[in-house]
N, C-alpha and C positions, 0 to 999 in steps of 0.2 A: 718449265717454269717461265712465267711471263717476264718479259724484259724489264719492266719497271722494278719488279722484285729482285731480279738479278743485280740491277745496278744499286738498289738499296743495300743488298747484302755485300756487295763489293765495297761500298762506302763503310758499312758497319764493321767490315773486316779490317779497316784501317787503311785502305788505299785511298789515295787522293786523285788518281787520274786513270783513264782507260784509253785503250786503242780501239777504234771501231773497225769492224769488217764492212767494207763498202760494196756490197753486191747482194743480189737476191738469191745467190747460190748458197750451197751448204745448208739448204733448208731454212734460209732466213726469210724468204718471201719478199714481196714488194715493200714492206714497211720498214726496211733497214734505214732509210733516211730519218725516220723518227727518233732513232737512237741518240742523235746529238742532243735533242731536247730532253729525252728521257735521262740520259747520263747527267746532264746539267741539273735536272730537277732533283736528282739524288745527291747534289752537291759535289759532283765529280768534274774534274777538268778533262778535256779531251786532248790527249798527247798527240795523236795522229789518226789518220784513217789509212787502211790497208786496201789498196787497190786490188781488183780482181786478178788472179793468177791463172786462170784457166786457158787463156790463150797467149800467154806472155811470149811464148816461142815464136809467134807470128809477128812480133813487133817490127822486125827488120825485113820482113817479107813483102815484096811488092805484089800484093794480092788482096782480094777483098777481105780476108781474114786479118791481114796486116793492117789494112785501114780501119777495120772495125775496132781492133784492140787499141790502136792509136787514138781513135775518137773517144773510146772509153776512158783512157788515161787523161785526155784533155777535159773531159766531163768531170772527173774526179777532182782536177784542180779547180774547175768552176764551182763544184760543190764544196770544196774547202773554203772558197771565198764566201759562198752563200751561207754555209752553216758555221762559219768562224772556226775552222779547224786549221791549225797552224802548219801541219805537215801531211803529205801524202807519201806513202811508202810504195814504191813500185819495183817489182821484180823484173829484171832484164832477163832476155832469153838465155837458156842454158848454153854451156860452152860449145855444143855442137852446132850452134847458130851464130857464127861470127858476124860482128858488125860490118855493115857495108854502107854505101852512100845513102841508101833509103833510111837505114837505121840512124845514121849521123844526123840527117835532115830531121827526122821525127824526134830525136832526143833534143836537138837544138830548139825545135819548136815547143816541146814540153818545158824545157828549162826556161825559155823566154816567157812563156805564158805564166809559169809559176812566179817568175821574178816580177812580172807586170802585176800580178794579183798579191804579192807579198807572201806567197805560200813557199815553204821549203819542200823540195823534192828530194826524197831519200831513195837512192837506188841501190 
């Protein structure tokens, strides 16, 4: 079903707001950023965006994968500002990946950027 139709039906069913999946994964494709406009055109508020979860366990890793997921999360915060989405939901690594200094530094940077842009970060 096309996404404009999905949002129209969500509104018609009585919902006032939606959460957006913010990734090209799960079959979404590159057009996922258009969802902010499509949802608003249907009369829906956007409660939050959900950041990608595919590499969340690398966030505290001092590796290329860790740097990549960290940059993705920072881009989500930037996109929240650009697309006027108040909150980003970020999953932290599973319990088997304990926080370390790299993780603390990255979380502090994420929180700082969110605060600077007036975006709430929900972990």
